[in-house]
Backbone as a chain_set.jsonl record, in Angstrom:
{"seq": "MKGDQIHYKEGYKYQFTRDYSCFTGVMLPADVILDFYTLTANGWCHIKKGYAWDGASGPAPDVKSSMRGSAIHDCYCQAAKDGLIDYASTSPKYNRAFGLILAEDGMWKWMAALWRAAVILGRGGDPAIPDENLEQSAP", "coords": {"N": [[133.988, 67.767, 237.47], [131.636, 67.062, 236.286], [128.839, 65.005, 236.628], [126.734, 62.074, 236.807], [123.676, 61.737, 234.877], [120.67, 63.42, 235.905], [117.435, 62.356, 236.981], [114.016, 63.002, 236.628], [110.607, 64.177, 237.181], [108.142, 66.298, 235.788], [105.428, 68.545, 236.721], [104.58, 68.686, 239.353], [103.298, 70.655, 241.981], [103.08, 71.18, 244.663], [104.386, 70.527, 247.967], [104.771, 68.526, 250.82], [105.542, 69.842, 254.008], [105.668, 68.81, 256.45], [105.26, 65.685, 258.208], [102.261, 63.752, 257.769], [99.203, 62.214, 258.734], [96.236, 60.325, 258.088], [93.096, 58.823, 258.627], [91.55, 56.954, 256.227], [89.786, 54.953, 255.707], [90.044, 53.187, 253.665], [90.46, 50.026, 253.115], [93.041, 47.664, 252.617], [94.633, 44.762, 251.103], [97.225, 44.441, 252.048], [99.897, 46.315, 253.618], [101.193, 49.174, 251.912], [104.225, 50.37, 251.426], [106.174, 53.055, 250.815], [108.772, 55.386, 249.813], [107.833, 58.06, 250.269], [105.205, 57.903, 251.124], [102.821, 55.893, 252.944], [100.383, 53.433, 252.71], [98.135, 51.888, 254.678], [96.999, 48.564, 255.494], [94.876, 48.643, 257.212], [93.507, 51.007, 256.648], [94.777, 53.561, 256.832], [96.47, 56.514, 255.703], [99.659, 57.585, 255.456], [101.61, 60.303, 255.013], [104.746, 61.48, 254.119], [107.045, 64.084, 255.005], [108.153, 66.071, 252.349], [106.813, 64.779, 250.29], [105.482, 65.191, 247.073], [102.891, 66.633, 245.093], [100.33, 67.321, 242.611], [98.1, 68.881, 243.146], [94.655, 69.71, 242.475], [93.092, 67.955, 239.764], [92.889, 68.337, 236.163], [90.673, 70.889, 234.958], [89.903, 71.795, 237.416], [90.088, 74.034, 240.167], [92.785, 74.738, 242.462], [91.95, 74.812, 245.66], [91.573, 75.616, 249.155], [89.89, 73.662, 250.338], [90.314, 71.489, 248.729], [92.912, 70.605, 248.878], [93.985, 68.691, 250.824], [92.444, 66.408, 250.229], [93.14, 66.005, 247.527], [95.859, 65.39, 247.723], [95.909, 63.016, 249.277], [94.323, 61.387, 247.633], [95.994, 61.31, 245.386], [98.108, 59.717, 246.368], [96.896, 57.16, 246.551], [96.184, 56.86, 243.835], [98.735, 56.835, 242.619], [99.787, 54.506, 243.732], [98.043, 52.627, 242.627], [98.545, 53.024, 239.875], [101.162, 52.101, 239.793], [100.765, 49.451, 240.181], [100.634, 48.468, 242.748], [98.413, 48.375, 244.308], [95.165, 47.044, 243.643], [93.497, 48.431, 241.024], [90.8, 48.156, 240.041], [89.296, 47.091, 242.205], [89.895, 48.802, 244.298], [89.738, 51.54, 243.575], [86.981, 52.509, 243.71], [86.743, 52.769, 246.47], [88.817, 54.575, 247.263], [88.063, 56.777, 245.761], [85.601, 57.381, 246.91], [86.462, 58.069, 249.51], [87.91, 60.362, 248.842], [85.848, 62.191, 248.023], [84.478, 62.413, 250.485], [86.46, 63.565, 252.121], [86.86, 66.029, 250.844], [84.362, 67.272, 251.34], [84.401, 67.234, 254.118], [86.431, 69.028, 254.552], [85.286, 71.427, 253.968], [84.203, 71.905, 251.435], [81.288, 72.431, 249.491], [78.749, 69.969, 249.662], [77.462, 69.104, 247.298], [79.263, 70.008, 245.414], [81.558, 68.589, 246.12], [80.632, 66.042, 245.47], [80.431, 66.341, 242.717], [83.143, 66.737, 242.039], [84.112, 64.257, 242.847], [82.767, 62.626, 241.008], [84.053, 63.52, 238.716], [86.715, 62.572, 239.068], [86.221, 59.882, 238.955], [85.24, 59.625, 236.337], [87.55, 60.463, 235.006], [89.181, 58.364, 235.6], [91.216, 58.148, 237.611], [94.295, 56.89, 238.526], [94.141, 54.606, 237.051], [95.901, 52.023, 235.651], [95.868, 51.515, 232.932], [95.809, 53.895, 231.616], [98.069, 56.053, 230.102], [100.914, 57.488, 231.791], [100.995, 60.905, 232.527], [103.11, 62.477, 233.334], [106.005, 61.921, 232.351], [109.156, 60.315, 232.94], [112.092, 62.261, 232.856], [115.381, 63.316, 231.807], [118.505, 64.946, 232.497], [121.776, 66.311, 232.095]], "CA": [[132.764, 68.16, 238.131], [130.454, 66.49, 235.635], [128.363, 63.757, 237.218], [125.743, 61.337, 236.036], [122.428, 62.433, 234.589], [119.611, 63.395, 236.905], [116.164, 61.867, 236.46], [112.977, 63.751, 237.33], [109.307, 64.334, 236.545], [107.514, 67.612, 235.92], [104.002, 68.53, 236.996], [104.253, 68.779, 240.771], [103.206, 72.051, 242.409], [103.05, 71.309, 246.117], [105.236, 69.58, 248.688], [104.52, 68.511, 252.256], [106.638, 70.338, 254.828], [105.607, 68.026, 257.686], [104.588, 64.393, 258.095], [100.819, 63.853, 257.946], [98.484, 60.939, 258.737], [94.789, 60.449, 258.03], [92.337, 57.592, 258.437], [90.738, 57.069, 255.015], [88.817, 53.867, 255.653], [90.312, 52.353, 252.491], [91.141, 48.806, 253.561], [93.851, 47.029, 251.578], [95.074, 43.424, 251.494], [98.524, 44.533, 252.732], [100.463, 47.662, 253.649], [102.004, 49.649, 250.79], [105.206, 51.233, 252.076], [107.061, 53.686, 249.848], [109.639, 56.409, 250.407], [107.163, 59.283, 250.682], [103.893, 57.648, 251.719], [102.443, 54.533, 253.295], [98.952, 53.144, 252.775], [98.086, 50.696, 255.513], [95.918, 47.609, 255.268], [93.738, 48.994, 258.061], [92.834, 52.233, 256.236], [95.485, 54.82, 257.094], [97.408, 57.077, 254.73], [100.72, 58.346, 256.122], [102.388, 61.039, 254.016], [105.969, 61.986, 254.74], [107.61, 65.37, 254.603], [108.822, 65.993, 251.051], [105.924, 64.234, 249.263], [105.046, 66.21, 246.118], [101.721, 66.285, 244.295], [99.988, 68.392, 241.679], [96.84, 69.547, 243.479], [93.467, 69.227, 241.767], [93.337, 67.54, 238.375], [92.099, 68.94, 235.101], [90.397, 72.321, 235.073], [89.486, 72.132, 238.781], [91.051, 74.934, 240.822], [93.359, 74.357, 243.757], [91.369, 75.612, 246.74], [91.903, 75.04, 250.468], [89.103, 72.461, 250.618], [90.717, 70.379, 247.852], [94.334, 70.274, 249.004], [94.207, 67.438, 251.549], [91.843, 65.327, 249.455], [93.91, 65.741, 246.306], [97.129, 64.741, 248.096], [95.622, 61.637, 249.678], [93.867, 60.698, 246.424], [97.163, 61.062, 244.551], [98.844, 58.573, 246.909], [96.212, 55.94, 246.101], [96.313, 56.767, 242.381], [100.101, 56.429, 242.288], [99.931, 53.091, 244.1], [97.304, 51.851, 241.622], [99.303, 53.127, 238.622], [102.367, 51.283, 239.92], [100.377, 48.06, 240.363], [100.817, 48.077, 244.143], [97.061, 48.053, 244.757], [94.31, 46.718, 242.516], [92.694, 49.59, 240.633], [89.377, 47.841, 239.893], [88.618, 46.888, 243.49], [90.239, 49.832, 245.27], [89.39, 52.909, 243.166], [85.722, 53.004, 244.279], [86.965, 53.104, 247.88], [89.585, 55.812, 247.429], [87.278, 57.88, 245.208], [84.614, 57.731, 247.94], [87.192, 58.792, 250.558], [88.215, 61.667, 248.265], [84.658, 63.025, 248.143], [84.205, 62.671, 251.899], [87.478, 64.487, 252.634], [86.552, 67.357, 250.298], [83.225, 67.826, 252.09], [84.86, 67.439, 255.496], [87.308, 70.195, 254.57], [84.53, 72.643, 253.73], [83.611, 72.03, 250.101], [79.867, 72.112, 249.476], [78.574, 68.535, 249.395], [77.146, 68.881, 245.884], [80.503, 70.243, 244.667], [82.414, 67.431, 246.406], [80.09, 64.943, 244.671], [80.815, 66.629, 241.334], [84.581, 66.461, 241.93], [84.257, 62.796, 242.919], [82.334, 62.114, 239.704], [85.093, 63.859, 237.733], [87.865, 61.658, 239.18], [85.761, 58.574, 238.473], [85.222, 59.748, 234.884], [88.938, 60.554, 234.552], [89.82, 57.085, 235.93], [92.461, 58.418, 238.335], [95.026, 55.728, 239.017], [93.985, 53.454, 236.152], [97.182, 51.726, 235.002], [95.701, 51.449, 231.479], [95.98, 55.249, 231.079], [99.493, 56.416, 230.171], [101.333, 58.514, 232.749], [101.17, 62.224, 231.909], [104.396, 63.034, 233.758], [107.03, 60.934, 232.044], [110.493, 60.574, 233.471], [113.004, 62.991, 231.987], [116.749, 63.338, 232.321], [119.343, 66.089, 232.1], [121.846, 67.084, 230.87]], "C": [[131.53, 67.497, 237.538], [130.107, 65.141, 236.249], [127.409, 63.056, 236.277], [124.523, 62.209, 235.767], [121.518, 62.412, 235.809], [118.339, 62.902, 236.218], [115.055, 62.483, 237.302], [111.674, 63.705, 236.552], [108.823, 65.755, 236.78], [106.08, 67.442, 236.403], [103.623, 68.64, 238.461], [104.308, 70.237, 241.209], [103.388, 72.227, 243.907], [103.917, 70.236, 246.761], [104.941, 69.692, 250.181], [105.752, 68.992, 253.015], [106.677, 69.652, 256.188], [104.983, 66.671, 257.378], [103.105, 64.585, 258.387], [100.2, 62.463, 257.897], [96.989, 61.19, 258.775], [94.17, 59.066, 257.889], [91.415, 57.798, 257.255], [89.625, 56.032, 254.965], [89.001, 52.95, 254.458], [91.135, 51.148, 252.943], [91.836, 48.14, 252.378], [94.264, 45.631, 252.034], [96.384, 43.434, 252.294], [98.968, 45.991, 252.73], [101.246, 47.939, 252.368], [102.943, 50.688, 251.388], [106.185, 51.748, 251.029], [107.854, 54.795, 250.533], [108.866, 57.59, 250.98], [105.738, 59.098, 251.201], [103.724, 56.161, 252.005], [100.931, 54.463, 253.332], [98.827, 51.844, 253.558], [96.87, 49.831, 255.183], [94.675, 47.988, 256.07], [93.207, 50.416, 257.826], [93.507, 53.56, 256.512], [96.361, 55.207, 255.91], [98.39, 57.931, 255.521], [101.568, 58.991, 255.018], [103.58, 61.667, 254.715], [106.361, 63.352, 254.184], [108.372, 65.177, 253.288], [107.946, 65.425, 249.949], [105.421, 65.374, 248.381], [103.833, 65.712, 245.343], [101.293, 67.508, 243.511], [98.692, 69.119, 241.985], [95.691, 68.927, 242.713], [93.806, 68.907, 240.316], [92.438, 68.29, 237.408], [91.877, 70.419, 235.319], [90.0, 72.743, 236.489], [90.535, 73.018, 239.447], [91.598, 74.34, 242.12], [92.814, 75.324, 244.798], [91.658, 74.899, 248.054], [91.162, 73.734, 250.722], [89.466, 71.274, 249.724], [92.135, 69.883, 248.102], [94.576, 68.914, 249.669], [93.656, 66.259, 250.752], [92.637, 64.984, 248.214], [95.23, 65.044, 246.619], [96.909, 63.27, 248.447], [95.192, 60.82, 248.466], [95.048, 60.375, 245.517], [97.998, 59.885, 245.059], [98.217, 57.264, 246.431], [96.324, 55.768, 244.588], [97.704, 56.303, 241.966], [100.319, 54.955, 242.603], [99.211, 52.203, 243.088], [98.051, 51.85, 240.293], [100.524, 52.206, 238.625], [102.054, 49.805, 240.151], [100.531, 47.555, 241.791], [99.488, 47.798, 244.836], [96.217, 47.811, 243.505], [93.376, 47.887, 242.209], [91.201, 49.266, 240.655], [88.663, 47.73, 241.239], [88.842, 48.034, 244.482], [89.788, 51.228, 244.872], [88.013, 53.361, 243.67], [85.88, 53.439, 245.741], [87.732, 54.412, 248.02], [88.892, 57.007, 246.779], [86.204, 58.332, 246.198], [85.286, 58.534, 249.053], [87.531, 60.208, 250.098], [87.035, 62.622, 248.434], [84.328, 63.381, 249.582], [85.19, 63.68, 252.49], [87.225, 65.905, 252.118], [85.436, 68.02, 251.095], [83.621, 68.12, 253.538], [85.701, 68.704, 255.608], [86.611, 71.482, 254.13], [83.948, 72.83, 252.349], [82.117, 71.706, 250.215], [79.695, 70.661, 249.049], [78.267, 68.262, 247.922], [78.397, 69.074, 245.016], [81.472, 69.082, 244.884], [81.945, 66.224, 245.6], [80.452, 65.112, 243.194], [82.299, 66.325, 241.103], [84.828, 64.954, 241.97], [83.859, 62.166, 241.581], [83.405, 62.374, 238.638], [86.296, 62.921, 237.836], [87.481, 60.253, 238.762], [85.777, 58.567, 236.95], [86.641, 59.77, 234.312], [89.756, 59.304, 234.841], [91.184, 57.287, 236.59], [93.077, 57.157, 238.916], [94.939, 54.518, 238.111], [95.306, 53.188, 235.431], [97.086, 51.639, 233.477], [95.873, 52.825, 230.822], [97.45, 55.629, 231.2], [99.767, 57.548, 231.157], [101.571, 59.825, 232.009], [102.545, 62.806, 232.203], [105.49, 61.988, 233.559], [108.366, 61.32, 232.648], [111.342, 61.266, 232.418], [114.404, 62.905, 232.593], [117.459, 64.585, 231.815], [120.747, 65.832, 232.617], [121.667, 66.203, 229.657]], "O": [[130.5, 67.381, 238.202], [130.955, 64.257, 236.375], [127.296, 63.405, 235.102], [124.362, 63.278, 236.356], [121.587, 61.504, 236.637], [118.199, 63.027, 235.001], [115.13, 62.492, 238.531], [111.637, 63.252, 235.408], [109.063, 66.34, 237.836], [105.577, 66.321, 236.485], [102.435, 68.684, 238.778], [105.237, 70.967, 240.861], [103.8, 73.29, 244.369], [104.152, 69.177, 246.18], [104.869, 70.788, 250.736], [106.874, 68.597, 252.7], [107.591, 69.876, 256.981], [104.258, 66.529, 256.393], [102.729, 65.468, 259.156], [100.626, 61.623, 257.105], [96.523, 62.139, 259.406], [94.658, 58.235, 257.123], [90.586, 58.708, 257.264], [88.633, 56.215, 254.259], [88.207, 52.033, 254.253], [92.348, 51.243, 253.127], [91.284, 48.064, 251.281], [94.247, 45.345, 253.232], [96.624, 42.547, 253.114], [98.477, 46.799, 251.942], [101.881, 47.043, 251.812], [102.507, 51.76, 251.808], [106.932, 50.975, 250.43], [107.623, 55.098, 251.704], [109.2, 58.078, 252.059], [105.129, 60.058, 251.672], [104.375, 55.304, 251.408], [100.273, 55.326, 253.912], [99.357, 50.814, 253.143], [95.86, 50.31, 254.666], [93.553, 47.69, 255.66], [92.536, 50.976, 258.693], [92.854, 54.6, 256.43], [96.914, 54.355, 255.215], [97.993, 58.892, 256.18], [102.165, 58.296, 254.196], [103.445, 62.302, 255.761], [106.042, 63.705, 253.048], [109.141, 64.228, 253.142], [108.285, 65.567, 248.774], [104.983, 66.406, 248.889], [103.746, 64.538, 244.983], [101.821, 68.601, 243.713], [98.224, 69.904, 241.161], [95.743, 67.754, 242.344], [94.696, 69.517, 239.722], [91.382, 68.804, 237.775], [92.761, 71.127, 235.801], [89.782, 73.929, 236.736], [91.734, 72.778, 239.306], [90.937, 73.538, 242.78], [93.169, 76.502, 244.816], [91.956, 73.705, 248.06], [91.742, 72.793, 251.264], [88.975, 70.166, 249.942], [92.517, 68.835, 247.581], [95.298, 68.079, 249.124], [94.32, 65.232, 250.616], [92.795, 63.81, 247.878], [95.672, 64.19, 245.85], [97.631, 62.392, 247.973], [95.643, 59.689, 248.287], [95.106, 59.29, 244.939], [98.543, 59.13, 244.253], [98.919, 56.367, 245.964], [96.535, 54.655, 244.107], [97.842, 55.474, 241.067], [100.96, 54.238, 241.835], [99.717, 51.14, 242.73], [98.18, 50.807, 239.652], [100.875, 51.612, 237.605], [102.968, 48.995, 240.301], [100.556, 46.346, 242.022], [99.438, 47.073, 245.83], [96.531, 48.326, 242.432], [92.562, 48.278, 243.046], [90.416, 50.022, 241.229], [87.546, 48.225, 241.392], [88.051, 48.21, 245.408], [89.479, 52.037, 245.748], [87.881, 54.529, 244.036], [85.217, 54.375, 246.186], [87.344, 55.273, 248.811], [89.109, 58.142, 247.202], [85.928, 59.526, 246.315], [84.757, 59.555, 249.494], [87.448, 61.151, 250.885], [87.202, 63.736, 248.931], [83.943, 64.513, 249.873], [84.799, 64.547, 253.271], [87.359, 66.871, 252.868], [85.545, 69.184, 251.479], [83.219, 69.135, 254.106], [85.686, 69.376, 256.639], [87.263, 72.508, 253.939], [83.259, 73.82, 252.105], [81.733, 70.802, 250.957], [80.414, 70.179, 248.175], [78.763, 67.286, 247.361], [78.57, 68.388, 244.009], [82.133, 68.64, 243.944], [82.77, 65.461, 245.098], [80.744, 64.133, 242.507], [82.664, 65.727, 240.091], [85.654, 64.436, 241.218], [84.546, 61.273, 241.085], [83.63, 61.538, 237.763], [86.845, 62.512, 236.813], [88.322, 59.504, 238.264], [86.267, 57.619, 236.336], [86.906, 59.174, 233.268], [90.894, 59.186, 234.386], [92.176, 56.68, 236.188], [92.448, 56.448, 239.702], [95.591, 53.506, 238.368], [95.779, 54.039, 234.678], [98.11, 51.684, 232.795], [96.062, 52.911, 229.609], [98.022, 55.538, 232.286], [98.946, 58.449, 231.329], [102.263, 59.856, 230.992], [103.084, 63.556, 231.39], [105.851, 61.264, 234.487], [108.664, 62.499, 232.84], [111.314, 60.906, 231.241], [114.582, 62.48, 233.735], [117.052, 65.192, 230.824], [120.85, 65.108, 233.608], [121.698, 66.693, 228.528]]}, "num_chains": 1, "name": "protein.A"}
């Protein structure tokens, strides 16, 4: 009955139960197509059922107005971390989209601006920052 080891990461709290698409306005040189999300060259983020993310970062609370923005932002951050998009040229675009989505979803504009400033300060997606959720294995 014993099989090979499993490999996993901790730190994810939420998972999409349906496919979702959103125009972000973040233009890329080429499409980034992965198992659980696609970022298109013409500014769309397509998230597939099963995509997992950790909600808001740091001490920020997970509230309804932050859920969509945090998921979309995480897709861009993961792509930047993996070297699939250029962090330096793309992070200002996806951080701006993050702030706009928060405000669109009901967060006060000044609070959305504060959250945007926090992700800029935290350098979300910067490949120079070590990954917090390292791969683990069991047994």
